[in-house]
N, C-alpha and C positions, 0 to 999 in steps of 0.2 A: 555354519557359523564361522566367523572369521576369528582366528587365533589372536591373542593379545599382541604378540610380537609383530604380526602382519599388520594389525591396525596401527601400531606405532609407526611402522615403516610407511604406510600409506599416508598418514597425517604428516610425516616428515617430508614426504615428497610434495604434498600440497603446500606446506608452509616453509619449505627450505630451499626455494629457488634462489639463484644468485641475483644480487641487486643490479639493476640497470638504471641509468638516469631517467627520471620521470619527465615525459614531455609536458610542456606548459599548455594547458587547455585555453581555448578562447571561446567566449559565449556571446551570442547575439540574441536579442529579444525582439520578436515581432508581435505587436499587439493583435489580439483576436477580438471579434465583436463581443460586447458585454452580453451576458445572458438577459433574456427579456424581463425577468423579475428584478425589481429594484433592490431587493434584499436577496443576496445569493444563498447558497447552501454549502454545507460541508457533509462529509460522510456519505457522499453519493457513490454510485457505481458507474463506471464509464469504460468505453472501448470503441474501436473503429469497426463498424459493421457496414459492409457494402459501400465503402468510401465515405461514410458519414460518421461523425462523432456522435455517439448516443450516450445520454446521461440519464440515469434512472434514480429516482428517489432523492434522498438527502434530508437534511433537517436545518432548522434555524429557530431563532427566537424573535418572531415578528413584532411583538408588542413591547417587550422590555427584556433586559438581560436576566438570567436566572436569579442573581442575588437581589434583584429588585422585584421578584415575584413573577417574572415572565415564564411562560410555559413553552417547552420545546415542541415544535410541530414537525412531524415526519410527513413525507410526501410520497405519492404514488405516480407523480408526473414522469412522463418519458419525453425528453427533449432531444432534438436532433440538430446538429450543426453541419450544414453543407460546407465541407472544407474547401471546395473549389469556389463557390459563390460567396462564402463567408456570411451565411444567413442562418438564423435560428428558426426552427419551427417546433411547435408542440405536436406530439403525436395524437392521433384520434383515439388511440387505445391506452387506457391507464394500466399501470403495473398492477398485478393481482393484490399486492399488499403495500401498505405504506412502510417504507423500510429505509434504514440508514446503517452505515458501518458494516455492510455485507462484504464478503469476499467475492471477487469478480475477476474474470479473464476471458479473452476472446479465444474460442476453441471451435474448430471446424466451421468457421464463418458465423458463429453465433456468440453472443455475449452470455456467459454463464454467470449467474448471480446466486450466491449461496449464503444462507444464514442471515444475520443482521439483527438490529434492534427495531422493534415495532412498538406501536402504542400498547400492545397486549403483552409485551415481553420479548425475549429472545426467540429467534426462529432457527429451525434446521432445514427449512424448505429450500429447494433448488429449482431454478427456472432457466430455460434457454430462451433467448430473444434474438430474432433475426428479421430482416426485411427493411422497411423504411417507414417514414412518418405516416404515409398514406395506407400502407399495407404491412402491418406489424404482426408477426407470428410469435405467440408466447406458449411455451409448453412446460408443464411442471415435470420435473425429473425426480429420480430417487433422492430422498433427503440425505443430508449429512448425518452421520451417526449421532452427533451431539449438537444441540442448539448452542450457538455462540455468535459473538459479534467482535468487531475490532481486531480481526485476524489479518495477517499478511497473506497476500496471494500473488502468484505469478504463473504464467504458462510456460512449460518446457516441453517441446515436442507435441505429443498428442495428449498431454495431461495438464490439468490445473493443479497446482500445489497450494495447500492452505496450511499455515503454520501459526501456532499460538492463538490468542484471542481471549475474550472474557466469557466466562461461564455464567449460567443463570444465578449462581450464588454470589456473584461479584468477584470471584477469584480469577486470576490469570491462569492459563493452562500451558503446559509444555508439549501438548499433543499436536499432531499434524496429520494430514491426509493428502493423498493424491486421487484425483478423479478423472476417469476417462469416459468420454461420450461414446455410446455404442453406435454401431453402423446405421441404425435407423433413427438415431438422434432422439430417442424417447426414454432413455435411462442413463444414469451415471453409474459407473462401476467404481466404488470407493475402496481404497486400500489404506490402512493406517501406516504412517511413517514411524520410525524409531523415535522415542521421546527426544526432544531438543535438550542438549546438555545445558548445564547452568540453570539459572532461575527460570521459572515459568514467566511468560510475558504476553503482553498485548501491545498493539500499535507499534510492532517492530517494522523495520523497513526490510523488505525482501527483494531479491533480484536474481538474475541468472546470466551466465555467460554463454548460454545456449545449451549447455549440457549438465550444469551443476546448479544446485539451489543454495543461495547465500542468504543469511539472516544477520541483520545488523541492529544492535541496540534494542529499544523497546522500553516499556515500563511494567512494573509489577504491582499487582494488587493482591494482598493476602487477607485471609479471613481468620480472625482470632477464635479461640474456643468459645468466647461469649457471643460470637456471631457478628461482631463489627468488622468492617472491611477497611483496610488502610492502604493507601497508595504510597509506596515507598519512594523517597527522594534522597539524593538525586537519582535520575533514571539510569538505565543500564548502558554500559560501554562495551560489553563483550560482543563477539561476532563468531559465526560458525559457517561452515560449508558442508552440504550434504553431497557426498560422492555417490551419485546414482550409478547403479550397475555394480556396486560393491556389495555382494550378498543379495538377498531377495528384496530388501527394502532400502538399501543404501547404508552408508556409514557417515556419521557426523565427525568432522575434524575442527578443532579450534583455529581461529585466526587471530591476528594481533588485535588488541583492544583499540577502539576508536579514540581519537584525541578528546572528544567530548560526546555525550549522548546526542542522538538524533531522533528520539522517539517521535512518532506521528508525522515525520517528514513525508512529503509527497512520494508515493510509490506506485508501482515497483521502482526500485532504484534505476536510474539511467545507466546504461552500459554502452560503451563505445568500443566495438571490436577492434578497430584500427589502433587504439591505444591500450587495449586490454585493461580498461579502467572503468570503475563504477563512480558515479557522481551522485552525491546526496545533497539536495538543496534545502538548507535551513534545518528545521527540526527543533525539538524541545530538550533541554538539559535537565529540567527539574530543579533548577537553582533559583526559583522565583518566590521562595518563601518570604512573605511579608510585603510583596509588591501589591499596590492597590489595583483591584480588578477593574474599577471604573476609570482608571487612568494608566492603563498598562502600556509599557514601552513596546516598540515594534519587536517582533520575533527576530531571531538572529539572521544576519545576512551572510553568514559563512557558508561556503561550499566545501564539503569534505569529500576527498577522492580516495579510492582504494585501488592502488596499482596491483593487479593480480600477479603479474610476473615478478614484480619487485617485492610483493607481500608487504607493502608499506602504505601507511596513511599520510595524507597531506591535507592540511586545513588552510583554506584561503579566506581570510577575513574580508568582509565587505565586498565579496565577489558577486553577491546576488543583490540586485536592486531592491530597495525596501518595498516597493510596490508589488513585488513578486514573492515576498516572504510570507509563507502561509503553511498551515498544517492541516491534517485530516483531509487532504485533497489527493486526487489521482494524478499520476504522471503517465500519459498515454503515448507510447512510441508511434510516430507517424513519419514516413519518408525518412529524411535525414536528420530528424530532430524529435522533440518531445512536446506534447501539449500539456500545459499546466493552467488550470483555471479554477475559479471559485475557491472554496475552502475557508478555513478560519484564519482571520488576520489579527484577532485579539480575543480574549475570553468573551464569549457570547456574541461576537461580531463575525459576520460572514461577508465574503466578497462575491460580486457577480462578474469580475473581470477575468480575462484570460490572456495567455501569451503563448507563442510558439518559440521554443528554445532550440537554437542550433548550437551544437558543440563541435568545435574544431581544434586545430593546433595553431598556436601562435607562431608566426614566421619571424 
């Protein structure tokens, strides 16, 4: 166990670096082919497997928005985007369950999908997927210890890390796990992380600089003694980093608060090693009380950046084109950029559009 004075010193090292001028990032946006479906999905799982983008599940409201009586549809479709030919194909094999808002990450050449929301409720089941659209292999692995959805997830080294999420009773959780695929790729070895400091949360944005786990923002649902669940607004602005290798499970250290909340922003957060900087595209602040759901304004087009060496946030207004502002979408690293597609573009509305984002430095 780490002594209190050692923990204070460790967190001071994490958050006490000297300030340096922040480089000015430059973004370019390259359109990707639209998904085959006219109505897109949000809450899907995605990753690059054998050079193709694979997209699993997701949900939408095909007939009408929820406030007009529309019913949410979850899907078991597996879609493949050939990133060289830029063509979509539907896989011959469906996913074993219809699922949305699962935790996911590419590990050992396979896309690991854990938990999520299904028509029957929340799931703890874990699957590994690899292959291609013509020859897809699916294998069920050891389940997560708790059924949950809307968790943040990211791969660091040989482990997938899962933080926060919604529990079956509707409350947010502060728990987290790391999972390692065994050598035969037929089981996951789960280990619980120390509880996340601060409020429990779901739809947080997580990320990694390659060695540490970062958690930004999120939203919190609480259950009252009477059983009712309340989503607190505005959403959360706090941030933390888990120093892996500090003790047997790691040590959480606080980071500076974000300028504004970024709950449900595409994730994992984009990280550019050459700038030692995270980029968070859009997100929700929870300041929309009273806005009409059927005539909702576009989501924010701000990009918030966290400079790790400077330990400082910067918010760039209108940096993200309106067409690419969305939430509950995946941000998949590929080559020198990030793939962003589909997701929610307004309450009850999904996009089928995609874009490849390159991040550089302004000259």
